[in-house]
C-alpha positions in Angstrom: -0.1 -0.3 0.0 1.2 3.5 -0.8 3.2 4.8 2.1 0.8 7.8 2.7 -2.1 5.8 2.6 -0.4 3.3 5.3 0.3 5.9 7.6 -3.4 7.3 7.3 -4.6 4.3 7.9 -2.6 3.8 10.8 -3.2 7.0 12.2 -7.0 6.1 12.3 -8.5 5.7 15.7 -9.4 2.9 17.1 -13.4 3.8 16.5 -12.5 3.4 13.1 -11.3 0.1 13.1 -13.8 -0.7 10.1 -12.4 1.9 7.6 -8.7 0.5 8.7 -9.3 -3.4 8.0 -11.5 -2.5 4.7 -9.1 0.0 3.2 -6.6 -2.7 3.6 -8.4 -5.2 2.0 -10.3 -3.2 -1.0 -6.5 -2.3 -2.3 -5.1 -5.9 -2.2 -5.3 -8.3 -5.3 -8.5 -9.6 -5.6 -10.8 -10.4 -8.7 -11.2 -6.9 -9.2 -9.2 -5.1 -11.6 -6.6 -2.6 -10.4 -8.8 0.1 -11.8 -11.8 -1.3 -10.0 -9.9 -1.5 -6.5 -9.2 1.9 -6.7 -12.3 3.2 -7.8 -13.6 1.0 -4.8 -11.3 3.1 -2.1 -12.3 6.1 -3.3 -16.1 6.2 -3.3 -15.5 4.7 0.2 -13.0 7.9 1.2 -15.6 10.3 -0.4 -18.4 8.3 1.4 -17.0 8.5 4.6 -16.2 12.1 4.7 -13.0 12.3 5.1 -10.8 14.8 3.2 -7.0 13.6 4.3 -7.8 10.2 3.3 -9.7 11.0 0.1 -7.3 13.2 -1.2 -4.7 10.5 -0.6 -6.5 8.0 -2.3 -7.2 10.0 -5.5 -3.6 11.2 -5.5 -2.5 7.3 -5.3 -5.1 6.0 -7.6 -3.8 8.8 -10.6 -0.3 6.9 -10.1 -1.8 3.6 -10.0 -4.7 3.4 -11.9 -5.3 3.6 -16.0 -7.4 6.7 -17.2 -11.0 5.7 -17.4 -11.9 5.4 -21.5 
């Protein structure tokens, strides 16, 4: 996982444990394509209304996911 995202994930309070676990799970290799994984992560961060996390995920997604066609 991207270093900034990892440090943000680790800084989340225990009350946000589900968010920590789900973020890690969403970005791991799975049946989703890389673009789908980053889309899920971005949607979750936006829905959580966590501006710092949203910004970090969107920046990382730009680096890792191919542009939409």
